[in-house]
N, C-alpha and C positions, 0 to 999 in steps of 0.2 A: 145680692145687690151689686150692681156694676161699680167697679172702682172708678174714681173720678178721673184717673189718668188714662182710662181706656177709651178707645174710639168706638162709637156706635157704627160699626162698619158694614151693616147690612140694611138694605132697603128693598122691600119686596123680594127677599131671598137673594139679592145681589149686593155687591159691595157699594157702600155709600162713597162714591169717588170724591164728592165735594168735601165730606168730613175728613177723608184721608188726606186730601191735598191741604186742607186747612191745618191739620195737625203737623204735617211734614213741613209746611211753610214756617211754623214756629220753631221746629226742632233743627232745621237745616239752615246754614247760612245761605245768602242769596245765590252764590255761584253753584252750590250743591243743589239747591232747589231747582234752579234752571236746568241743571244736568238731569235731574229726576224727570222733569217735564219733557226734556228732549228725548230721553230714553223711552218714556211712555209713548210719545208721538211716533218714534221710529219703530218701536215694537208693534204698535197698532198697524202701521203701514206694512210692515213685513208680514204680519198676521193676515192682512187682507190679500197680500200677494200669494201666500202659500196655503191659504185655507185653514189657518189656525184659529181657535176660538178667540174672538176679540176681547171678551170679558177677562179671560185668563191672561192674555197678553197685556192688557191695560193694567190689571191688578199687579202682575209681576213687575211690570215696568215701574209703576209708582212706588212699590215697596222694595225694590231690589237693594236700595241703600238705606233702608229704614233704621239700620244700626250704625250708620257711618258717623253720626254725630257723637258717638260714645268714645271715650278715651281708651287707650290700650289697657289701662288698669280696669276700667269698667267692663271692657269686652272679656278680659280674662276672668274677672269675678263672676260675671253672668254665666260664662261657660262652665265654670266650676260649680256654681250654685245650682244651675239647672241641669247638671250632668250631661252637658253637650260634649260629645267626643271631640278631642283635639289631638292633632298629630304633633309630633316633635317639631316639624317645620313650622306649624302654626304657632306653637309656643314661642319659637324664636323670632317669628315675624307676625306679631300680634295684629297688625291692621287687616290681615287676611281673615281674621275671625269675624269681621263684620258681615260676611256672607252667611255663615252658619248661625250666628246670633241673630242676624236679620230674619232668617227663616223662622227662628223661634219667636221673635217679636211679632212677625206677621201673623203667626198663629195665635199667640196669647194676647197681644195688645190690640190687634186689628181684626181678630175673629176670622182669619182665613183658614179654612179647613181643607181646601183643595190641595192634595198632595202634589199635583203637577205644578201648581204655582209655587209651593214651598220649595220644591226641588229646583225650580228655575232660579229662585233667589239664592239658594245654597250654592249653585255652581256657576253663577254669573261672572265670577272673577277668574277662576283658574280654568274653567271648562273641565270636561272629563271625556273619556272615550264613549262613543255611541250615545250622544245626547239625544233627547227627545226633540221634536220640532220646537216646542215652546222653549226649552232650554237653549237651543241654538239661536232662537230669535232674540231672547233677552241678552245672551252673551254677545251677540253681534251688535244689537242696538246700543249696548253700553259702550261699545268701542267707536261706533260710527255716527252717533247722534249729532245733530247740527252744531252743538256748542263745542264739540271737540275740534281742535285745530293744530295739535302738535304731533299726532301720530303720522308716520310716513305714508305716502300715496293714499290719502284718505279718499280722494276723488275716485280713484280706481276701485277701492274697496266698497264705496257706497254704490257704485254701479254694479259691481259683482254681487253684492248682497241680494239684489233683486233679480239676478240672473241665475246664480248657482250658489245657494246658501252654504252647502257643504264646503265648497272650494273657498268661499269667503271665510268661513270658520277656520279652515286650514291656514289661510294667509294671515289671519289675525294671530293665530298661535305661533306661526313662524316669526312674525314681527315681534311678538312678545319674547320669544326665545332669543332673537337677535339683540333685542334691547337689553335683556337681562344677562346676556353672555358676558357683558363687561363685569358682572358680579355674579358668577354662577351660583354662589351660596344663597342668592336671593331668589332663585328659581324653584317654585314649588314642583316637586316630582309629578304631581297630578297633571300639570300643564304639559310636561314632556310626554306623559302617557297619552294625553289627549292628542298631542301633535302626531305622535307615532300612529295612532289610530286613523286620524284624518288624512295623513299623508298616504297611508296604505289604501284607504277608502277612495280618495279622490284619484289616486293613480289607477286603481282598478276600474273606476268609472270611466276615466279617460280612455283606457284600453278598450272597454266595451263599446265606446262611441265611435272608435276609429274603424 
């Protein structure tokens, strides 16, 4: 029997987007839910631009912050109880766990079994080297969605995202590094690894184009 707090997330073998949105609207505050819708919209737009599966992009966009409403204690307890691997950095910076716990909740509470979607949710905050197209789309959409207004040179990044996704990912990672440079202890090593990869990748791409 299905648990009462679980979402019936499949309709005709696809996600029930209405049910997912209704549940998220109850769990997330107004600003967070508007962000969720903005990421979903942007992820779908990028998916159409780059030929990514729209259902995957829409699902990952909707669920990327599905654990964001949980407190730090709840995130830690869920990770421990469900045997989710946690790095030392994540133990010291609990909010980052919302990505890994979100991937778990997407699978268990929302019935998402597509590993590509779950991985896009897992890596949407820190990024990682050599991301898949879907992972890059969700990572980028999270940063440039229409409700964002505080990140530097968003106008340029939004244009770049639809012209050269890899370079946009690289610029977002650079912005993240520069922002966190004020407090280096708050910088996840995975973000630096991702930046090193995309700096190397975009530099080599630029050389090939010249």
